Every structure is written in structure tokens, then in C-alpha cells.
OpenMM code with the backbone's topology and positions (N, CA, C; nanometers):
from openmm import Vec3, app, unit

residues = "MET SER GLU PHE LEU LYS SER LEU ALA THR PRO PRO VAL GLY PRO ALA VAL PRO ALA GLY GLY THR VAL ALA ALA LEU ALA LEU ALA GLN ASP ALA ALA LEU LEU ALA ARG THR GLY ASP GLY ALA GLY GLY GLY TRP MET HIS GLY LEU ARG LEU ALA GLU GLN ASP ALA PHE ALA VAL ARG THR ALA ASP LEU GLU ALA TRP ARG PRO SER ALA ASP VAL ILE THR ALA ALA ALA SER VAL LEU ALA ALA ALA GLU ARG ARG LEU SER GLU VAL SER GLY ALA ALA LEU LEU ASP VAL ALA ALA ALA ALA GLU ALA VAL ARG SER ALA VAL VAL ILE ALA ARG VAL ALA ILE GLU SER ARG THR ASP PRO VAL PRO ALA LEU GLY VAL GLU GLU LEU GLY VAL GLU GLU LEU VAL THR ARG ALA GLU ARG ILE THR GLU ALA VAL ARG SER GLY LEU THR ASN GLN LEU VAL GLY".split()
positions = [
    Vec3(1.9056, -7.6157, 1.9639),
    Vec3(1.8180, -7.6458, 2.0740),
    Vec3(1.6728, -7.6175, 2.0360),
    Vec3(1.6498, -7.5075, 1.9668),
    Vec3(1.5119, -7.4741, 1.9306),
    Vec3(1.4528, -7.5790, 1.8362),
    Vec3(1.5347, -7.6339, 1.7472),
    Vec3(1.4848, -7.7382, 1.6568),
    Vec3(1.4448, -7.8632, 1.7350),
    Vec3(1.5269, -7.8996, 1.8328),
    Vec3(1.4933, -8.0164, 1.9143),
    Vec3(1.3625, -7.9922, 1.9887),
    Vec3(1.3481, -7.8748, 2.0495),
    Vec3(1.2254, -7.8448, 2.1238),
    Vec3(1.1038, -7.8431, 2.0322),
    Vec3(1.1216, -7.7941, 1.9092),
    Vec3(1.0102, -7.7979, 1.8132),
    Vec3(0.9710, -7.9421, 1.7848),
    Vec3(1.0703, -8.0283, 1.7622),
    Vec3(1.0385, -8.1683, 1.7326),
    Vec3(0.9756, -8.2357, 1.8539),
    Vec3(1.0189, -8.1975, 1.9732),
    Vec3(0.9624, -8.2537, 2.0953),
    Vec3(0.8169, -8.2104, 2.1130),
    Vec3(0.7850, -8.0888, 2.0725),
    Vec3(0.6502, -8.0353, 2.0873),
    Vec3(0.5543, -8.0838, 1.9788),
    Vec3(0.6087, -8.1474, 1.8750),
    Vec3(0.5263, -8.1965, 1.7646),
    Vec3(0.4657, -8.3312, 1.8016),
    Vec3(0.3362, -8.3497, 1.7755),
    Vec3(0.2760, -8.4806, 1.8051),
    Vec3(0.3520, -8.5922, 1.7335),
    Vec3(0.3754, -8.7042, 1.8034),
    Vec3(0.4532, -8.8131, 1.7441),
    Vec3(0.3814, -8.8792, 1.6272),
    Vec3(0.4622, -8.9235, 1.5325),
    Vec3(0.4110, -9.0010, 1.4196),
    Vec3(0.4663, -9.1416, 1.4394),
    Vec3(0.3823, -9.2311, 1.4859),
    Vec3(0.4275, -9.3663, 1.5146),
    Vec3(0.4768, -9.3778, 1.6578),
    Vec3(0.5029, -9.5009, 1.7000),
    Vec3(0.5398, -9.5242, 1.8390),
    Vec3(0.6860, -9.4936, 1.8714),
    Vec3(0.7724, -9.4892, 1.7727),
    Vec3(0.9160, -9.4773, 1.7986),
    Vec3(0.9655, -9.3338, 1.7776),
    Vec3(0.9276, -9.2475, 1.8703),
    Vec3(0.9697, -9.1086, 1.8636),
    Vec3(1.0443, -9.0758, 1.9917),
    Vec3(1.1684, -9.0298, 1.9807),
    Vec3(1.2435, -8.9964, 2.1018),
    Vec3(1.1720, -8.8894, 2.1830),
    Vec3(1.1745, -8.9069, 2.3129),
    Vec3(1.1138, -8.8052, 2.3992),
    Vec3(1.1691, -8.8178, 2.5396),
    Vec3(1.1019, -8.8918, 2.6261),
    Vec3(1.1361, -8.8962, 2.7672),
    Vec3(1.2802, -8.9327, 2.7981),
    Vec3(1.3278, -9.0431, 2.7437),
    Vec3(1.4654, -9.0849, 2.7706),
    Vec3(1.5668, -8.9843, 2.7190),
    Vec3(1.5378, -8.9258, 2.6051),
    Vec3(1.6266, -8.8247, 2.5477),
    Vec3(1.6272, -8.7002, 2.6351),
    Vec3(1.5104, -8.6625, 2.6851),
    Vec3(1.5006, -8.5468, 2.7745),
    Vec3(1.5792, -8.5735, 2.9032),
    Vec3(1.5721, -8.6943, 2.9567),
    Vec3(1.6485, -8.7285, 3.0771),
    Vec3(1.7984, -8.7121, 3.0529),
    Vec3(1.8456, -8.7593, 2.9391),
    Vec3(1.9881, -8.7477, 2.9069),
    Vec3(2.0288, -8.6016, 2.8887),
    Vec3(1.9434, -8.5229, 2.8264),
    Vec3(1.9748, -8.3800, 2.8102),
    Vec3(1.9758, -8.3082, 2.9450),
    Vec3(1.8870, -8.3479, 3.0349),
    Vec3(1.8880, -8.2903, 3.1699),
    Vec3(2.0203, -8.3215, 3.2387),
    Vec3(2.0681, -8.4438, 3.2217),
    Vec3(2.1960, -8.4817, 3.2802),
    Vec3(2.3086, -8.3952, 3.2228),
    Vec3(2.3055, -8.3704, 3.0930),
    Vec3(2.4072, -8.2851, 3.0303),
    Vec3(2.4031, -8.1443, 3.0897),
    Vec3(2.2836, -8.0924, 3.1104),
    Vec3(2.2700, -7.9589, 3.1698),
    Vec3(2.3222, -7.9571, 3.3134),
    Vec3(2.2957, -8.0630, 3.3886),
    Vec3(2.3421, -8.0713, 3.5268),
    Vec3(2.4941, -8.0624, 3.5322),
    Vec3(2.5583, -8.1417, 3.4494),
    Vec3(2.7045, -8.1431, 3.4476),
    Vec3(2.7595, -8.0079, 3.4047),
    Vec3(2.6934, -7.9432, 3.3099),
    Vec3(2.7383, -7.8110, 3.2654),
    Vec3(2.7252, -7.7090, 3.3781),
    Vec3(2.6149, -7.7134, 3.4519),
    Vec3(2.5979, -7.6215, 3.5653),
    Vec3(2.7071, -7.6417, 3.6693),
    Vec3(2.7397, -7.7655, 3.6976),
    Vec3(2.8438, -7.7918, 3.7964),
    Vec3(2.9804, -7.7501, 3.7450),
    Vec3(3.0057, -7.7705, 3.6174),
    Vec3(3.1318, -7.7256, 3.5593),
    Vec3(3.1438, -7.5737, 3.5732),
    Vec3(3.0325, -7.5062, 3.5587),
    Vec3(3.0284, -7.3601, 3.5715),
    Vec3(3.0720, -7.3148, 3.7109),
    Vec3(3.0443, -7.3967, 3.8123),
    Vec3(3.0827, -7.3600, 3.9487),
    Vec3(3.2304, -7.3875, 3.9755),
    Vec3(3.3014, -7.4376, 3.8751),
    Vec3(3.4432, -7.4639, 3.8909),
    Vec3(3.4732, -7.6069, 3.9303),
    Vec3(3.3765, -7.6962, 3.9111),
    Vec3(3.3925, -7.8355, 3.9526),
    Vec3(3.4994, -7.9081, 3.8715),
    Vec3(3.5213, -7.8673, 3.7485),
    Vec3(3.6172, -7.9364, 3.6649),
    Vec3(3.5594, -8.0581, 3.5953),
    Vec3(3.4286, -8.0824, 3.6104),
    Vec3(3.3634, -8.1973, 3.5475),
    Vec3(3.3028, -8.1565, 3.4143),
    Vec3(3.3728, -8.0735, 3.3400),
    Vec3(3.3193, -8.0192, 3.2165),
    Vec3(3.2845, -8.1216, 3.1116),
    Vec3(3.3521, -8.2358, 3.1105),
    Vec3(3.3241, -8.3379, 3.0107),
    Vec3(3.1944, -8.4117, 3.0341),
    Vec3(3.1366, -8.3985, 3.1521),
    Vec3(3.0136, -8.4680, 3.1835),
    Vec3(2.8976, -8.4271, 3.0944),
    Vec3(2.8956, -8.3018, 3.0547),
    Vec3(2.7845, -8.2578, 2.9688),
    Vec3(2.7937, -8.3228, 2.8317),
    Vec3(2.9148, -8.3486, 2.7842),
    Vec3(2.9299, -8.4182, 2.6555),
    Vec3(2.8789, -8.5623, 2.6656),
    Vec3(2.9043, -8.6256, 2.7793),
    Vec3(2.8552, -8.7621, 2.7995),
    Vec3(2.7021, -8.7634, 2.7957),
    Vec3(2.6400, -8.6655, 2.8605),
    Vec3(2.4946, -8.6542, 2.8575),
    Vec3(2.4416, -8.6360, 2.7167),
    Vec3(2.5098, -8.5529, 2.6378),
    Vec3(2.4679, -8.5343, 2.4979),
    Vec3(2.4800, -8.6635, 2.4181),
    Vec3(2.5882, -8.7373, 2.4407),
    Vec3(2.6047, -8.8661, 2.3711),
    Vec3(2.4920, -8.9623, 2.4084),
    Vec3(2.4561, -8.9640, 2.5367),
    Vec3(2.3472, -9.0515, 2.5802),
    Vec3(2.2151, -9.0104, 2.5163),
    Vec3(2.1925, -8.8794, 2.5009),
    Vec3(2.0699, -8.8317, 2.4344),
    Vec3(2.0670, -8.8797, 2.2898),
    Vec3(2.1802, -8.8708, 2.2224),
    Vec3(2.1870, -8.9177, 2.0836),
    Vec3(2.1653, -9.0686, 2.0762),
    Vec3(2.2265, -9.1419, 2.1681),
    Vec3(2.2087, -9.2876, 2.1698),
    Vec3(2.0630, -9.3244, 2.1952),
    Vec3(1.9992, -9.2518, 2.2875),
    Vec3(1.8594, -9.2790, 2.3175),
    Vec3(1.7719, -9.2534, 2.1951),
    Vec3(1.7910, -9.1397, 2.1325),
    Vec3(1.7104, -9.1052, 2.0151),
    Vec3(1.7291, -9.2097, 1.9050),
    Vec3(1.8526, -9.2527, 1.8827),
    Vec3(1.8805, -9.3530, 1.7799),
    Vec3(1.8165, -9.4869, 1.8163),
    Vec3(1.8305, -9.5283, 1.9423),
    Vec3(1.7760, -9.6578, 1.9846),
    Vec3(1.6244, -9.6620, 1.9683),
    Vec3(1.5583, -9.5517, 1.9998),
    Vec3(1.4119, -9.5490, 1.9877),
    Vec3(1.3707, -9.5489, 1.8407),
    Vec3(1.4400, -9.4675, 1.7599),
    Vec3(1.4053, -9.4610, 1.6163),
    Vec3(1.4256, -9.5926, 1.5462),
    Vec3(1.5265, -9.6683, 1.5863),
    Vec3(1.5574, -9.7943, 1.5180),
    Vec3(1.4904, -9.9138, 1.5843),
    Vec3(1.4077, -9.8878, 1.6863),
    Vec3(1.3372, -9.9937, 1.7594),
    Vec3(1.4348, -10.0969, 1.8142),
    Vec3(1.5489, -10.0505, 1.8637),
    Vec3(1.6504, -10.1354, 1.9243),
    Vec3(1.5891, -10.2091, 2.0432),
    Vec3(1.6167, -10.3387, 2.0531),
    Vec3(1.5624, -10.4178, 2.1639),
    Vec3(1.6180, -10.3728, 2.2987),
    Vec3(1.7305, -10.3040, 2.2959),
    Vec3(1.7896, -10.2532, 2.4195),
    Vec3(1.7760, -10.1009, 2.4265),
    Vec3(1.6636, -10.0494, 2.3817),
    Vec3(1.6397, -9.9049, 2.3826),
    Vec3(1.6385, -9.8493, 2.5247),
    Vec3(1.6260, -9.9356, 2.6232),
    Vec3(1.6271, -9.8940, 2.7638),
    Vec3(1.7679, -9.8607, 2.8123),
    Vec3(1.8721, -9.9117, 2.7437),
    Vec3(2.0098, -9.9002, 2.7931),
    Vec3(2.0578, -9.7557, 2.8102),
    Vec3(2.0346, -9.6623, 2.7150),
    Vec3(2.0807, -9.5246, 2.7387),
    Vec3(2.0203, -9.4630, 2.8650),
    Vec3(1.8959, -9.4960, 2.8951),
    Vec3(1.8341, -9.4443, 3.0177),
    Vec3(1.9007, -9.5038, 3.1416),
    Vec3(1.9368, -9.6311, 3.1355),
    Vec3(2.0098, -9.6921, 3.2469),
    Vec3(2.1454, -9.6237, 3.2640),
    Vec3(2.2086, -9.5899, 3.1532),
    Vec3(2.3371, -9.5196, 3.1596),
    Vec3(2.3214, -9.3786, 3.2164),
    Vec3(2.2075, -9.3147, 3.1912),
    Vec3(2.1796, -9.1832, 3.2504),
    Vec3(2.1772, -9.1966, 3.4025),
    Vec3(2.1095, -9.2988, 3.4521),
    Vec3(2.1005, -9.3180, 3.5970),
    Vec3(2.2380, -9.3447, 3.6556),
    Vec3(2.3164, -9.4271, 3.5900),
    Vec3(2.4510, -9.4571, 3.6376),
    Vec3(2.5375, -9.3310, 3.6399),
    Vec3(2.5321, -9.2527, 3.5332),
    Vec3(2.6119, -9.1294, 3.5261),
    Vec3(2.5642, -9.0249, 3.6261),
    Vec3(2.4374, -9.0282, 3.6601),
    Vec3(2.3824, -8.9310, 3.7549),
    Vec3(2.4502, -8.9418, 3.8910),
    Vec3(2.4938, -9.0605, 3.9279),
    Vec3(2.5603, -9.0781, 4.0572),
    Vec3(2.6860, -8.9931, 4.0663),
    Vec3(2.7638, -8.9870, 3.9585),
    Vec3(2.8865, -8.9072, 3.9632),
    Vec3(2.8556, -8.7578, 3.9590),
    Vec3(2.7491, -8.7193, 3.8892),
    Vec3(2.7100, -8.5782, 3.8875),
    Vec3(2.6651, -8.5357, 4.0275),
    Vec3(2.5899, -8.6209, 4.0952),
    Vec3(2.5486, -8.5885, 4.2325),
    Vec3(2.6678, -8.5821, 4.3265),
    Vec3(2.7646, -8.6704, 4.3081),
    Vec3(2.8849, -8.6655, 4.3921),
    Vec3(2.9566, -8.5316, 4.3734),
    Vec3(2.9614, -8.4832, 4.2503),
    Vec3(3.0233, -8.3521, 4.2247),
    Vec3(2.9431, -8.2412, 4.2925),
    Vec3(2.8110, -8.2507, 4.2871),
    Vec3(2.7259, -8.1500, 4.3518),
    Vec3(2.7468, -8.1526, 4.5033),
    Vec3(2.7589, -8.2700, 4.5593),
    Vec3(2.7823, -8.2817, 4.7036),
    Vec3(2.9146, -8.2167, 4.7421),
    Vec3(3.0177, -8.2370, 4.6617),
    Vec3(3.1467, -8.1730, 4.6881),
    Vec3(3.1356, -8.0211, 4.6819),
    Vec3(3.0593, -7.9734, 4.5848),
    Vec3(3.0489, -7.8290, 4.5623),
    Vec3(2.9780, -7.7574, 4.6765),
    Vec3(2.8944, -7.8276, 4.7506),
    Vec3(2.8202, -7.7650, 4.8606),
    Vec3(2.9119, -7.6911, 4.9576),
    Vec3(3.0241, -7.7516, 4.9905),
    Vec3(3.1141, -7.6890, 5.0873),
    Vec3(3.2179, -7.5988, 5.0211),
    Vec3(3.2193, -7.5955, 4.8900),
    Vec3(3.3237, -7.5210, 4.8195),
    Vec3(3.2765, -7.3910, 4.7550),
    Vec3(3.1456, -7.3727, 4.7416),
    Vec3(3.0952, -7.2528, 4.6742),
    Vec3(2.9981, -7.1780, 4.7648),
    Vec3(2.9691, -7.0560, 4.7262),
    Vec3(2.8722, -6.9767, 4.8018),
    Vec3(2.7982, -6.8851, 4.7051),
    Vec3(2.7019, -6.8133, 4.7591),
    Vec3(2.6281, -6.7162, 4.6793),
    Vec3(2.5537, -6.7790, 4.5635),
    Vec3(2.5637, -6.7127, 4.4485),
    Vec3(2.4885, -6.7552, 4.3299),
    Vec3(2.5283, -6.8950, 4.2828),
    Vec3(2.6517, -6.9352, 4.3078),
    Vec3(2.6948, -7.0684, 4.2647),
    Vec3(2.6171, -7.1776, 4.3374),
    Vec3(2.5697, -7.1481, 4.4587),
    Vec3(2.4884, -7.2460, 4.5303),
    Vec3(2.3580, -7.2736, 4.4570),
    Vec3(2.3016, -7.1708, 4.3941),
    Vec3(2.1808, -7.1917, 4.3145),
    Vec3(2.2079, -7.2891, 4.2011),
    Vec3(2.3244, -7.2764, 4.1372),
    Vec3(2.3606, -7.3700, 4.0303),
    Vec3(2.3713, -7.5124, 4.0833),
    Vec3(2.4262, -7.5278, 4.2039),
    Vec3(2.4384, -7.6612, 4.2638),
    Vec3(2.2991, -7.7193, 4.2906),
    Vec3(2.2094, -7.6373, 4.3474),
    Vec3(2.0739, -7.6847, 4.3748),
    Vec3(1.9994, -7.7159, 4.2450),
    Vec3(2.0144, -7.6304, 4.1449),
    Vec3(1.9484, -7.6544, 4.0156),
    Vec3(1.9985, -7.7847, 3.9544),
    Vec3(2.1288, -7.8076, 3.9631),
    Vec3(2.1858, -7.9315, 3.9092),
    Vec3(2.1294, -8.0525, 3.9843),
    Vec3(2.1218, -8.0425, 4.1167),
    Vec3(2.0698, -8.1545, 4.1963),
    Vec3(1.9249, -8.1839, 4.1599),
    Vec3(1.8436, -8.0810, 4.1469),
    Vec3(1.7026, -8.1022, 4.1128),
    Vec3(1.6860, -8.1580, 3.9718),
    Vec3(1.7689, -8.1117, 3.8801),
    Vec3(1.7614, -8.1636, 3.7434),
    Vec3(1.8084, -8.3098, 3.7390),
    Vec3(1.9079, -8.3439, 3.8213),
    Vec3(1.9505, -8.4843, 3.8298),
    Vec3(1.8355, -8.5684, 3.8821),
    Vec3(1.7687, -8.5197, 3.9867),
    Vec3(1.6550, -8.5923, 4.0420),
    Vec3(1.5508, -8.6185, 3.9334),
    Vec3(1.5207, -8.5150, 3.8585),
    Vec3(1.4245, -8.5284, 3.7500),
    Vec3(1.4746, -8.6262, 3.6439),
    Vec3(1.5999, -8.6152, 3.6082),
    Vec3(1.6564, -8.7019, 3.5039),
    Vec3(1.6483, -8.8490, 3.5419),
    Vec3(1.6811, -8.8814, 3.6679),
    Vec3(1.6804, -9.0233, 3.7047),
    Vec3(1.5378, -9.0786, 3.7144),
    Vec3(1.4440, -8.9957, 3.7578),
    Vec3(1.3056, -9.0416, 3.7643),
    Vec3(1.2505, -9.0636, 3.6232),
    Vec3(1.2789, -8.9698, 3.5324),
    Vec3(1.2349, -8.9852, 3.3932),
    Vec3(1.3013, -9.1071, 3.3304),
    Vec3(1.4312, -9.1244, 3.3552),
    Vec3(1.5033, -9.2388, 3.2982),
    Vec3(1.4452, -9.3703, 3.3489),
    Vec3(1.4089, -9.3737, 3.4779),
    Vec3(1.3477, -9.4956, 3.5334),
    Vec3(1.2174, -9.5285, 3.4595),
    Vec3(1.1345, -9.4283, 3.4380),
    Vec3(1.0082, -9.4512, 3.3675),
    Vec3(1.0352, -9.4941, 3.2232),
    Vec3(1.1367, -9.4344, 3.1599),
    Vec3(1.1710, -9.4735, 3.0227),
    Vec3(1.2122, -9.6201, 3.0174),
    Vec3(1.2907, -9.6632, 3.1146),
    Vec3(1.3321, -9.8039, 3.1195),
    Vec3(1.2094, -9.8930, 3.1353),
    Vec3(1.1253, -9.8573, 3.2303),
    Vec3(1.0065, -9.9390, 3.2570),
    Vec3(0.9131, -9.9444, 3.1366),
    Vec3(0.9029, -9.8350, 3.0633),
    Vec3(0.8116, -9.8335, 2.9490),
    Vec3(0.8696, -9.9034, 2.8265),
    Vec3(0.9997, -9.9221, 2.8245),
    Vec3(1.0654, -9.9819, 2.7079),
    Vec3(1.1004, -10.1275, 2.7269),
    Vec3(1.0690, -10.1838, 2.8397),
    Vec3(1.1037, -10.3230, 2.8651),
    Vec3(0.9803, -10.3996, 2.9094),
    Vec3(0.9709, -10.5186, 2.8606),
    Vec3(0.8606, -10.6054, 2.9015),
    Vec3(0.9102, -10.7485, 2.8939),
    Vec3(0.9441, -10.8088, 3.0005),
    Vec3(0.9518, -10.7555, 3.1357),
    Vec3(1.0777, -10.6706, 3.1541),
    Vec3(1.0896, -10.6079, 3.2701),
    Vec3(1.2074, -10.5276, 3.3023),
    Vec3(1.3298, -10.6166, 3.2866),
    Vec3(1.4383, -10.5646, 3.2298),
    Vec3(1.5578, -10.6473, 3.2053),
    Vec3(1.6155, -10.7051, 3.3340),
    Vec3(1.7085, -10.7984, 3.3178),
    Vec3(1.7713, -10.8622, 3.4329),
    Vec3(1.8280, -10.7573, 3.5287),
    Vec3(1.8817, -10.6496, 3.4741),
    Vec3(1.9274, -10.5399, 3.5579),
    Vec3(1.8027, -10.4608, 3.5958),
    Vec3(1.7458, -10.4946, 3.7102),
    Vec3(1.6220, -10.4302, 3.7529),
    Vec3(1.6435, -10.2834, 3.7844),
    Vec3(1.5392, -10.2064, 3.7729),
    Vec3(1.5461, -10.0637, 3.8009),
    Vec3(1.5903, -10.0403, 3.9450),
    Vec3(1.5465, -10.1268, 4.0374),
    Vec3(1.5844, -10.1103, 4.1776),
    Vec3(1.7363, -10.1161, 4.1940),
    Vec3(1.8017, -10.1998, 4.1159),
    Vec3(1.9467, -10.2149, 4.1249),
    Vec3(2.0209, -10.0902, 4.0800),
    Vec3(1.9551, -10.0027, 4.0076),
    Vec3(2.0201, -9.8804, 3.9625),
    Vec3(2.0258, -9.7738, 4.0721),
    Vec3(1.9533, -9.7944, 4.1796),
    Vec3(1.9605, -9.7034, 4.2938),
    Vec3(1.8902, -9.5705, 4.2748),
    Vec3(1.7812, -9.5688, 4.1996),
    Vec3(1.7094, -9.4443, 4.1721),
    Vec3(1.6648, -9.3758, 4.3011),
    Vec3(1.6066, -9.4518, 4.3928),
    Vec3(1.5553, -9.3899, 4.5159),
    Vec3(1.6674, -9.3258, 4.5968),
    Vec3(1.7825, -9.3908, 4.6025),
    Vec3(1.8969, -9.3325, 4.6740),
    Vec3(1.9416, -9.2027, 4.6068),
    Vec3(1.9456, -9.2017, 4.4736),
    Vec3(1.9852, -9.0807, 4.4013),
    Vec3(1.8858, -8.9674, 4.4255),
    Vec3(1.7575, -9.0007, 4.4260),
    Vec3(1.6545, -8.8995, 4.4522),
    Vec3(1.6736, -8.8404, 4.5915),
    Vec3(1.6983, -8.9258, 4.6884),
    Vec3(1.7190, -8.8795, 4.8259),
    Vec3(1.8423, -8.7907, 4.8359),
    Vec3(1.9504, -8.8303, 4.7708),
    Vec3(2.0725, -8.7489, 4.7736),
    Vec3(2.0477, -8.6120, 4.7100),
    Vec3(1.9758, -8.6093, 4.5983),
    Vec3(1.9464, -8.4828, 4.5319),
    Vec3(1.8631, -8.3925, 4.6224),
    Vec3(1.7642, -8.4509, 4.6889),
    Vec3(1.6801, -8.3723, 4.7798),
    Vec3(1.7617, -8.3157, 4.8954),
    Vec3(1.8567, -8.3937, 4.9465),
    Vec3(1.9432, -8.3456, 5.0557),
    Vec3(2.0275, -8.2265, 5.0104),
    Vec3(2.0785, -8.2335, 4.8897),
    Vec3(2.1584, -8.1224, 4.8364),
    Vec3(2.0735, -7.9961, 4.8286),
    Vec3(1.9547, -8.0090, 4.7737),
    Vec3(1.8658, -7.8936, 4.7601),
    Vec3(1.8323, -7.8356, 4.8972),
    Vec3(1.8016, -7.9210, 4.9922),
    Vec3(1.7696, -7.8728, 5.1274),
    Vec3(1.8892, -7.8045, 5.1918),
    Vec3(2.0087, -7.8586, 5.1701),
    Vec3(2.1288, -7.7952, 5.2253),
    Vec3(2.1487, -7.6557, 5.1657),
    Vec3(2.1266, -7.6445, 5.0363),
    Vec3(2.1402, -7.5131, 4.9721),
    Vec3(2.0338, -7.4179, 5.0258),
    Vec3(1.9107, -7.4644, 5.0329),
    Vec3(1.8020, -7.3793, 5.0817),
    Vec3(1.8269, -7.3331, 5.2244),
    Vec3(1.8695, -7.4231, 5.3108),
    Vec3(1.8943, -7.3823, 5.4497),
    Vec3(2.0158, -7.2911, 5.4581),
    Vec3(2.1158, -7.3143, 5.3751),
    Vec3(2.2326, -7.2261, 5.3716),
    Vec3(2.1972, -7.0875, 5.3248),
    Vec3(2.1118, -7.0795, 5.2236),
    Vec3(2.0686, -6.9488, 5.1743),
    Vec3(1.9835, -6.8779, 5.2780),
    Vec3(1.8981, -6.9521, 5.3470),
    Vec3(1.8158, -6.8933, 5.4525),
    Vec3(1.9046, -6.8382, 5.5633),
    Vec3(2.0063, -6.9155, 5.6011),
    Vec3(2.0981, -6.8695, 5.7053),
    Vec3(2.1731, -6.7440, 5.6617),
    Vec3(2.2080, -6.7360, 5.5319),
    Vec3(2.2761, -6.6164, 5.4815),
    Vec3(2.1845, -6.4953, 5.4878),
    Vec3(2.0564, -6.5144, 5.4563),
    Vec3(1.9611, -6.4035, 5.4573),
    Vec3(1.9311, -6.3576, 5.5991),
    Vec3(1.9196, -6.4532, 5.6924),
    Vec3(1.8879, -6.4209, 5.8309),
    Vec3(2.0101, -6.3655, 5.9033),
    Vec3(2.1269, -6.4250, 5.8750),
    Vec3(2.2493, -6.3893, 5.9476),
    Vec3(2.3114, -6.2636, 5.9051),
] * unit.nanometer
topology = app.Topology()
chain = topology.addChain("A")
for resn in residues:
    res = topology.addResidue(resn, chain)
    for name in ("N", "CA", "C"):
        topology.addAtom(name, app.Element.getBySymbol(name[0]), res)
């Protein structure tokens, strides 16, 4: 991880340096790992996120004409991670709720970053438009999860 962060912090040499899309995929991997930690059973999701990060890095380095595709896959996979987070809301309490909220916020960040990566890598945007990926709906769902956790924690502190 430290090597990746060092390479990320290094100024790019040339236009084809993995960054945003790869970071979005890694965020997705972290989200799935956090949810698996709460007992969700979605432990394989973090491996999928890592694969997407590798695919993104490779696509950018090789100037693949479909370098936007791993980011689109991040957005698609984010829907299932959010569904797991939504399920966990009623199943966990205490510190595990923080993990659910952290996962939801990281998913929100991942899909927004992935959307920008798609937009920056396509000219014009591919036939599968960014709107069709449902980014705004995913962002709204993530925000609802975070608010539910925050209000639940507030109720625990007050009650």
C-alpha cells in the first residue's frame, strides 16, 4: 500500500498515469472490506475492487480506448455494496455502525470519482452515458445511510 501511495504522490510522467479511476476502485475495495468486517458475508467484494483497480491502472498505462470501462464497473459494483450497507443498518449496532457509515461515504466518493474518470477518458461520452449508471441515485442512497447512522448514534447518546 505504501508503494502505491508513493507512486500516487509522485508527479505524473506523461498523460497515462493511473490515479483517479484506480483510487475509486480501491475505495470500493475498502468499502466491501468494511462491510465484510461487520459480518455481511460480502468478503469477496474487496477482491473485485482490487481487480478493477488493476484493470484501471493497466487500461490507462496502455492507452486502451476503453479505459473508462473499469470506472463504469466500479459504479455498477457500488450498487451491490450499498445494498449490503443498507441491510447492515438494521443488523448491527455500536462501532459496527461507524463501519457501515464509512463504507457508505467511501462508496459515495468512489462513484463520484469514477464518474469524473469516465467523463475525462471519453470524448464524447460512450453510448452508455454516465446518467444511465445511476450515479446520483447511488450518491443519494449513500447519504441516506450516513444520515441513518448519524441519527441512530445521536439517539443512542441521548437515550
